[in-house]
N, C-alpha and C positions, 0 to 999 in steps of 0.2 A: 621491656615491658610495654604493653598495648597502650595506645593513646586514648583508647575508649574503654571505660569501665562498663560492665553489663548493666543494662537499664531495663526495668520491667514497666510495661505499659499495660493499661487495660485492653486497649485495642490497637492494632496496627494495620493500616491500608497500604498497599503497594500495587502499582500497575505499570503497563507498558514497558515491561523489561525486555522484551524482544530477544529471548533466547533463540539461538540459531542464526543470529547475524553478528557481523564483525563489530557493529556499533555497540552491542550490548556491554554494559559495564559490570560483567558478572562477578568479577573479583571484588569490586566495591560492594556490590549487593551481598555477597557471601560474608564479607566482613561486618556489614551491618547486621545480618542475620545472627552471626556469632555473638554480637555485643548487645543484643536486645532480645527480650522475652516478652510475651504477652499472653493474655487469656484467649484472645481471638486474633486471628490473622486473616484478612481479607486479601485475596488476589483479585484485583479488580480489572481483569482482561488484558489481552495482548502479552500474556506471560511467555508464551512460545509463538515465534513468528512463522505461522504455516506458509504465508505467502512466499516468503524467502526460501524456506526450506523445500518448497516445491520445485523451485528453479535450480538451486545448487545447495547440496548438503553441506552444513557447516555446524559442528557440534563438538567443540574442544571440551577438555576435561573440566574446565571451570565451570561450564554451562551445566554439566552432569552434577557437579558438586552442589549447585544451587538447589537442584531438584532433591537431591539426597538429603540436603539440609532441611528443606521444607518437610519431607516426609519423616525425618527424624523428630522434628518438632511435634508432628502429630502423634507419634509413638509416645513422646514425653507428656502428652496431655494438652497441648495447644489445639483449639478448635481452629481448623483451616477451611475457609469457604472460597471456593473459586467461581468467580463470575466471568465467563468467557467474553472476549471482545471480537472485533472483526478479523484480527489477525489469527486468532485461535478459535474461530467460529466453528471448526470441526468438533470442538468440545460440547457445542450446544446439542449435538445428537445425544449427549449423555447426561442431560439435566435430570435432576433428582436421583442421580446415582452417586455412589461413594467409591473412590479409588484410593486405596492405601490410607483411608481416614480422611481424605479430602472430599468435602461436599461440593457437588457441582450444581449450581442454581442459574437460572436466567437472570434474575435480579432478586434482591432481598431487602430486608428491613433491619436496621440496628437501633437499638435504644441505648443512649448514652447514660453515664451514671447519674446525670442531673435531669434525666426525663426526656431528652430530645429524641424524637423519631426521625431517623435519617434513612433516606431512600438510597440503596446501593446498587449501581449499575455501571456498565463501562462507558455508555454514552454515545456510541456509534449510530444508535438509531435517531439521534438528533443532528447527524451529519448529513446534509442533503447530497454531497457528493457520493458518499458511500451508498446511500439508499437509491438514488435515482441515476448515478452516472458511475457505476463501479469500474468502468474501463478507465475513467479519468482518475479515480482513486488509486488505481494500479500505477498509472503514469506518475501521479504525484509521490507514491511510495518510492518508485525508482529514482526520481530526482532528489528525494530526501536521503536516500541511501548515498547518492553521489556526494551530497553535501556532508554527509556524515563522514565518509571516507576522507574528503578534503579536510574535514575537521581533526581527524586522527592525525594526518601528516602534519597540520599546522601545530597541534599541541605537541607533537613529538619534538618539533623545532623549538617550541616555546620552552619545553621541559629542559632541552640542552642548554638554553640561555638562562636557566634559573627562574623562568616565569611560571606563574600558575595556570590552571586550566581555564580556557575561554571557549565559549560555545559559539561557533560561526552560525549555526542554523537558528539559534535563539536570537542572535543579533539580527539576522535577516527577518526573522518573523516581527520583531519589533520595529524594524524600519519599513517594512512593506505594508502599506496602508491596508491593502485588501486582506492581508493576514490578521491584522489587528481587528478589523471589522468582522472577519469570520469567527475569531475566538469570542468576541463580544456577543454576537449573535447566538453562538452555541451556548454560552453560559446563560443568556436571558432564556433560551427556549427550555433548557433543562429546569431552571428555577420555576418557570411558569408552570410546567408539568407537575413539579413537586408541590406547588401551591394547589393545583387542581385536584391532586390526591391527598390533600390534607396532611402532608409532611411538613415538618419543622425545617427540613434541610435536605441536602442531596450531597452524596460523595461519588465522584466518578473520576475517569481518567481520559483516555483517548486523545486529547489535544496537546499533551506534554507540556503542560504550563501549571505548576503547582500554585494553588492560591486558596485563601480562606476569605470570604467576605460575605456580608449580610446585606441583603436588599429587600426593604419592605417586609421585614420579619422572617424572610426566608434565608437559611444559611447555605451558602455555596461553598463546597469543599472540592478541590481537585488535588490528588496526591502526586501529581507530576509524572516523572518517568525515571528508568535507569539506563537511559541512552546518553542523555545530555545533562540533565540537572541533578540526578542522583538523589531523589527526594521521596520521603514517605509522609503520610498523614498519621499522627498518633493521638490517642486519647489518654489522658491522665486519669488517675483514680477518681478525681473529683468531677469528671466529665468534660473537662476543658480539652479543646483541640488545638494543636499546632502543627506546623509543617517542620519536618527535621531534614536539613540538607546534609548529607554524609559526605565526609572527606576521609577517605581511608589513609592510615599512615603510608608514608612514602616507603618504597622498597629500596633498601640500601644493598647494592650488589657489591661483593668483595672483589677488589681488583687483584689480578694476578700479579705477584711481585716481578719486577723486571730482572732478568737475568743479567749478571754482571759480565761485562766483556772480559774482564781480567780472569774471573772464574772460568769462563768458556775457554780462554786461551791455555789456561793451566790444565784443563781436562785434555786438550789436544796436544800438549806438550809431552813428548816422550820421557819416560822415567830415566834417570841416569843409570839405572842398573840394566837397561835394556841393551842387549848387545847390538854393536853396530853391524850394518849390513856389510857383506864382503864387497871389497872394492871390484869395480868392473874395469877391465882394460879398456883403453880408447878404441882399440881395433874392433873389440867385440861389441861395444857400444855402437860404433858406426855401422856394424853389419846389422844390428838389431834394428836400428832407425831406418834401415832401408827395407824392412819388412812391411808390406802394406798392412794398415791397421784393420781394414774391413775383410780381410781374408779369413777362411776358416782354418782350422789346425793342418789339414793335409795341404793346403795352399801355402801355409807358412814354412812347412817342412820343405816343400819344393823350392820355395824362394830362398830358403837358407842354403840348400844344396847347390844352388846356382850361384849364390854369392861366394860360398866357400870354394867352389871350382875356379 
């Protein structure tokens, strides 16, 4: 039986899935999508990592399953809106178009059940590194990938010891002062722009840090990511918002039964009804042992004739 019952929300926001990378938690996201339904599903950028796919193609079945599940939700009546990010910026060439029922928009507005107007965008336009030093963004992305790879090995070892998931990169972000300052500056810039455009709040992604907070009447929401934190932002029927942190059920693998040595021995023991081999005379045995093992059949016959002579 599944650990998660199916839950219906008015709205779900997810971002920073990074399909096409080894760090993507596609199986966890697929489990989340299987156990949640919504009237509207917002894909808030960096769903597919075009940066990584340009360098090396990586697309396992689980990543394809996520795309198929989203398309299936479209067919079943869920409104799906895709707001591209910097890693899937190629999709910005197709803004205002529809693919398999998925609406592609540069940014959009969402009104909650209790009347709040929320600005929906990925958020990379407020990242100075992405906007003004893209080469540095690529370097940072490479270093981030290295950290995620280290994180995978670390958590593999932790799992063998019975310990839970722990994010190395999140830990480093919290400990490095510049990273904390960068996140704070990003959040402030997004909220200032939302206030300038008379929104009640903003929903974004980009920085891989899920959060809901209100500053001077402006609601800031970040739906997190599906690389480290496995989080989504959801809206309930009454318009209230909260962050869901998804923990997929553990996969239990069946262990192959160990073969019994006694049974193996019994298999190799000749049956009592098996006729015994004919006895070989000592002289014949001595003659056979003098035949070189590496020779072919003609050489063996010649050797035998020499021995018999």
